[in-house]
N, C-alpha and C positions, 0 to 999 in steps of 0.2 A: 454591454449587458442589457441595454434597453431592448435589443432585439429579442432576447429571451422572453421578456414579458409581452412584447407585441405578438410573438408566436403563441404564447400561452393564451392570450385573448382570442387569437384566431382559432385555436383548437377548441376552446370553450364555446365558441360561436358555431363552428362548422361540424364538430364531432362531439357534442356535449355528453353523449352517453357512452362513449368509448372509454375503456379503462386506461388510466394514466399510471397509477401506482397501486400496488396491492400486496397482500401477504401478511402473515402473522395475525390474521383475524381482522384486518382492515382493508378497505378499498376506496379509491377515489377515482371518479370519472374526471374527464377534463373540466367539465362544468363545476363539479364539486371542488376540484383542486383550486380553480380560480377563485371560487367563493371562499374557501378556507383561507387562502393566502390573503384575500381582501379583508376577511374578518380579523386575522391576526394583525394585519397592517393597521386596521382601525384601532385595535386594542393597544398598539404600540404608540399611538399618538400621545405625546407628552412623556413617553418613556425615555430613559437615559440612552446615550449613544452607544455605550459599550455593553453588549449583552452576550452572555454565554448561552450555549445550547447544551442543556443537561439531559439529553435523551440518548438512549442506546442506538436508535436507528428507526427505520420504518417510515410510514406515511407522515406521522406527526413531525419527524425530523425534517422531511422535505418541506412541509409547510413553514416551519420555523426558518429554515435556511432561505427559502425564496422570499419570505416576508421581510427578513432583515436586509437582504440584498435590495429588494424593491424600495425600502424606505431609507436607504442610504446610511445604514448603521454599520458599526463594526461588530462582526460576529466572532465569537471565540468558542469553537467546538471543544467540548470536554470529553476526551476519549473514555469510554466506559471501563476500559482496562487499566486506566491509571490508578495508582494507589493513592491513599488519602494525602500523603505528603506531596505528591506531584500535583494533585488537583488543587491543594492549598496554594502551592507556588503559582500555578497558572492564574487563579483568581486574583492573587495579589499582584503578580507581575503585569497582567493585562489591565489591572485596575477595573475589574468587572463591576458594573453597577446593578445588573439585573441578570436573571437567568430564566430561560424558558424550559420548563421541566414538567414531568408527570410524577415526580417524587419530591414534593416540597420538603418532606422531612429530612432529606439528604442534605439540605442547605440551611437547616434550622440554626446551626451554630455559626453561620457566616454573618458577621455583624453588618447591618446596613444594606444587605443584599435584597433587592426587590425580587419577589418570585412571581413569575407570569405563568399561568397554567397553559399547557399545550393543548388542552381539550377545546373543541369547537364550542362556540357560544351562540349557534343558531344563525350565523350570518352568511350562509352558503350562497345566497342570491345577490350578495353585494358585488358591485363592479370593481375591478382592479383599479386602484388609484394610480395617478401618474408616477412614473419611475423617478426616483430622486437619486441623482448621481452622488458619488463620494463614499459609497460603502466599500468596505474591505473585509478581509477575514484574517485572523491570526491562527496559524497552524502550528501546534506544538507536537514535536516528535519526542518519544520517550528517550531520555538519556540514561547514562550509567548511574546517575544520581537522581535525586528528586527534583532537579532544576533544569528541565529542558528549555531550549530557546524557542521563542515565538517567531515564526516566519510570517511577515506581513505580505499578503497577496491582495492587490487592488483589483478593481473592476476591469481595468485595462489589461492586466496580465491574464485574467480569466478569459476575457473576450478574445485575446490573441491566441490563447491555447485552444479554445473552442473552434476558432476559425481554421486552425491548422489540423485539428483532429477530425473534424466533420468529414472532409473528403477522404481522409485516411481510413477511418472506420467504415464509412459508407452506410451509416445508419439510415433506416427508412421506417415508415409507419408499420411495416411488416415485422420489425424486430421485436424481440422480447428479451430484456436484459435481466439476468439473475444476479442480484446484488449480494455478494458474499463478503467482501472487505468492509470493515467498519466505515460508516459514513463520516466519522470524524477525520478520516484520511482524505487528503485533497484529491487524490486520483479517483476515488469512488464518488466524491462529490461531482467531479467533472463528468465521469462516464456513467454514473448511476443516477444522476439527477439532471444535469444541464444538457448533455448530449441527447438523452431521450426526449426532453422537452422540445428541443430544436427539431428533432426528427419526427416527433409525434409518436414515439414508440413507448411501449409499456415497460415498466420496471417492476420486478417481483422481488420481495424481500423474504428471507428465511433465516431467522436468527439462530435456529438450531444448526444450520450450515455455517453461519458466521462463527459460532462457538468452536467449530473444529479447528479454527486457527490457533486456538489456545489449548491444544493437546487433548481436546475432547474426542470421543469416538468419531471416526471418519464416516461411518454409515449414513448419518443424516445428510451429509453433503452429496454422497453418491445418490441417495434417494431423492434429494431435492432436484438434482439435474434430471433424473429419470421422470419425476413427476411433472416438473415445470416445462421441460423440453425447451429451454431457452435457445436463442440464436447467438447471444453474446454473453460474456462474463469476464471478470478479472480475478486472477489468482496469484498467490505468492508461490515461489518454487517449492517450499516445504509441503504445502497442502496439495500442490499438484502431484508431488511424488507419492503421497499417501493415497490420493484418489486413483492414480495409475495402478498402484499395488492392489487396492481394493477391487478395482475392475478386473484385474488379472486373476485375482484369487477367486472371484465369483464367475469368471468366464463371461463377462459382460463387455459391451462396447458403450461408448458415450452416445447420447442421443444424436440421431442423424440430422436434427435441426441445427446443431451448432455450426456456425460458420466462422466465428472469430473469438478466440480466448486470448486475452493479453496476459502475459506473465512478467512480473518485474518485482522490484524491491530488493533483489539479490540476484547474483549470477546463477544461471541454470546450467546444469551439465547437459552436453549435447546428447548423451545416451538417454537421459530422462526425456528430453524433448522428442527424440526419435520414437521412444516407447509410447509417448502420449499420442503422436500422430498415428501410430499403428492401431491404437485403440479408438481412433476416431475423434480425438481431441485436437482441434486445429489451433495449436498454441503458437503465438507470435511473441517473441521476446522483445522487450523494449528497455529503455534506460531513461532514468530521470531522477529528479530530486525536488523536494518541496521548494527549495530556493529558486528553481527555474519552472515553477508551476507544474510540477509533477512529471512532465514528459519532455525529453530532449530528442530522442530518436525512437523509432518503432518500426518493426517489420510490417509490411503491408500485406493484406490478403492478395494472393496471387503472385507475390514477390517476396516470399519468406526464405531467408537464408539462415539455417541453424548455425550457431557459432558466432553470430553477430547480433547487435542490438538494432540493426536495421538502418534505414536512411534517416537523416536528420530532418526534423520538422521544418516545414516551410516557414521562412521568416527568421530563422535562427542562424547565427554565425558561430559555428563550432570550430575551434582551432586546438591543435595539440601543441602546448608550449612546455618545453623541457619534460616531455612525456605526460604532462597533465592535461586533462580535458578542461577546456575553458569555453564559456558560453556567453555570447552577447545577443541582445535582441529584446523584443517586447514582452517576453514571458519572465525575464529575470525579476526577482522579487523587489519590492520597495526597499526592504532592508530587514534586519532583525529588530524586533520590538525593543524600544528603549536603547537602540544602538544607532550607529551612523548609517546614512543611506548606502544602499548597495552600489558598488562600482559598476560602470557600464559593462565591463567584462568580468564575469564571475568565475573564479577559480574553484572548481568543484571538489578538489582533493582526490579525484579519481584518476587513475592512470589508464591510458588507452591509446588507440591509433585509429586512423581512418584508411580503409582499403576499398577501392572501387566505389567510393561514395557511401560506404557503410561504416558505422561506428562499432569498434570492437573494444569492449571494456576489459581491462586487465586486473583491476582491483584497486583498493584504497591506497593512496600514497602513504598515509600514516600507519598502514597495517604492514608495510614491507618488513620482512625479517632479514636481517643481515647476519649470515653465518660466520663462524670464525675464519673461514677461508676466503671471506670477502664477497660471497655470492649474495645477490639480492633476490629474495623469493617473495612473490605475491601469494599469500596463503590461500586466496580464492582459487588459484590454479589447482591446488591439490584438493581443496574442500569440495569443489564441484564434482570431482570424480567420486568421492566418498558419499556425497549427498545424493548421487544417482541411485544408491541402494534405498528402496522405499522404506526399509526398517530404520533408516537414519533420518531423523527429523532435521538435524543440523549437525555441523561439525566445526571445529576450530583448530587451526594449526598453531602451535606455539613453539618457542625456542627455549629449551631448558638452559640453566646456567652453565652447564658443561658443553653447550653448543649443539646438543642433539635436538632434532626435530621430533615433536611428539604430537599426536592427534588427540583431541578431546572429542568423543563421539556421543552425541545425545541421541540415544536409540529408543524406539518405541517397541522393539521386539529384540529377541536374542540375535546378536551378530557376533561372529567369531573372529579372532585375529587373522586366521587364514583367509577368510572372506574379504576382510579389509585389505590384507596384503596383496591379494590378487588385483584389487582396484588400483593400487599404486605401484605395482611391481615394475612397470615399464617406464616409470619416471627416471630421469637422470639421477645418478647416485647422490648428487649434492642436494636434491630436492625431495628425496625419499624419506618419509618419516620412519623412524626405527621402532616406534612403539605407540600404543594407544591407551587412553583412559576412557572407559565406558561409564557413562553416567545417565541420569534421567533428564528428560527435557525440563523437569521442574527444579533442577539444580538452581539454587538461589543465585540470581544475577547473571545466569549464563546466557539466556536468549532474550533478545528484544522481541516485541510482538510480531514483527515481520518474520521472525525465525532466524535472523542473522545473529552471529555470536558476539557477545561482549568481549572484546579483546583483552580487557583488563582481567576479567574473570578467567579467561582461557590461560593467560600467562600465570596467574596465581595457581590454578589447578595443575598446570604442567610442572611447576616447581615445588608443589607441596605434596602431590600424590604419586605413588608408585605406578609405573606404566607397565603394561603387558607387552612383551616383545612381539613385533610383527614378522620378523624373519629369524629363522633358526640359528643364524650365525651370531645373533646377539644373545648372550647368555643371561644377562640380567639387566634390567633398567631401573630396578628399585634403588632409590637414593634418598 
């Protein structure tokens, strides 16, 4: 990670007036960024070691992240979409002693918590201090309850991930990255902060586009891409599907500048990826998890194969053991916070296979549905087909108590049983859902922020609500 700050010094000296980060009413040149980071590092002298970042995103978040990494502290990003119970758990679980924020009132009830303002204090001309090793970050992902686990990622894991991703993405000073995913997510920290710093590329923030991840109107995202005309970005499958639909309805294409859009966080339907390419969105599917520093495999520009997660990152040893994807190498996490160190080989809990050097992900091991006739079904197989319809934000396949497969469809517009039936009609009979339950994306507890379904909620809905038949041979599914 020392190399990141050496590179930042170089940019500040050789390209002081070039934009580094901008958007949402703020902007930082490389010289200003170095000065702001130095200013924050100075203000952190004597501060506690465990510090949370209580910022929604933007330039101030970048300054806080880099300053904490530079001074060798533990940083704990607080996702702006976490509810109060989850945030309280994170602060207690990580034993946070201070928070960098622009909303001190939000932490007024946290006893003993030191509040550090994210605002600059006029030290833009300060020189960056020497890098202090030993810093790490604790990444919390939202769980089905208010108690998510903290994944500890050290500087060595970050450095290894950056070294593998730099040649893959091929970022240069000419790139412009549109940051859409929240900066509290590890993948956006890597690709929206650290890779651009190493490449000398600009990152542009647009919080209105970020809000579309949470069922807001998709128009701000479409307009952000058209206005910013970025070369790179990261998207989740659900938001990609809505963007594809919006472009199609408007008769538009994606900006010609785009050269690389990574999509991950959940499986993407091949039909959706193909539709994206037709509209000029160069989507490249990847696979990863926070426990392995966000990325394990990724399709490369010029070597993209739809239907796979691409080639495995350099330096990683990925093996399939009893059908499960396992990973060993320098990006495997230190461990879960307050838990045992991670084993040398991490069992991901995901099922998959490797074909011609490319990883194909088949779904979660613990999500397998076992039908009464003994068939094992990965629900993601069926859900991908349904999610290809842009009106479907997400879907979940569940097994009813009587052994029937039923889909829960979180739709943003009217979708009929006949339309869903056509998407699954060519599946083998044993894997074909017989009915569906349409609900809103705001159904309590149904969707995680990435748009993936909460399996517990899906199972409850399937067994508590009447389903609409998908095929005419089924007279009634109400039970």
